[in-house]
N, C-alpha and C positions, 0 to 999 in steps of 0.2 A: 603800346604794349613793348615790351623788351624782347629780344630775341633769346630763347632759352638756349641757344647752342651752346654759349659760353660757359652756362651753368653745367650742361651734360658732359663737355670736354673736362673741367674740373673734377666732376663727379668721376669719371673715366681714368683721369690721371690719378687721383686719390685710390682706386682701384688697383691700378698698375703697381702703385707703390706698395699696397697692402698686399697684393699677391706674390708680388717679389720677396717681401719680407716675410711671408709665409713659407715660401719655398725655401729661404735661408735658415729659417728657425726650425720649422718642422720638415725636414726634406722628406719628399714623397713622391711619386710618378704623378699623383694626381696635382699636386701643388705646382709641379712643372709644367705639365698640360695646361692647367689652368692661366698659368703665367704667360704662357705663350699666345694663348687665346686673346688675354686681355691686351698683349703687346700687339697682335695684329689688328684688334679693334681700335687701338690708339691710334695706330697708322694711319685709319681709314678715316676717324672721326675726331682728330684733333686740328682741324681748319682754323677754329678760332684763335687758337695760341701757337700756331706752328713756330713763329720767331724766323729770323733770317734765313734764305735759301744759302745751303753750305755747297751743294752740288747741283747742277741743272742737268735733268735727263734729257727733257725735251722742253719745247717752249712753254708748257702749260705744268709739268710734273719736275720736280726736283726732290732733294734731301734737305729737310730743314733742321734745324736745332733740335726741335721736339721729337724728332724721328729717333734721335740718337737714345731717347728713353726706352724706345722699343728694343734698339739692339742691347742696351744694357740687360733689359728684361730677359731677352732670349739669352744672353750669356749667363744670367743667374740660374734660368732653367736649366741649361745644359750642365751647368755647374752642379746642380741638385741632382739631376740624373746620374752624373759621375759618383756623387757621393752616395746614392742610394746603392747603386751598382757594386759599389765597391765595400758596401756592409753585408752583401750578400755571399 
């Protein structure tokens, strides 16, 4: 039997992209919050497709290439919040 963690990571990555796209196309506070929640989940459960270590924090923890997707998603969420607040 194959390990389902790779499939779960790919589904979560697609959810990250979808939530960021939703936040950009239909800006709302709800979309921004969901984008941040999925970004946090991505950092926690992206182990099967992490990529190279960019910055070592401790001997067992570091910042990887795929962690940068969460940074981008949080930036999209922040930009979405700014857009929503400027409309009010």
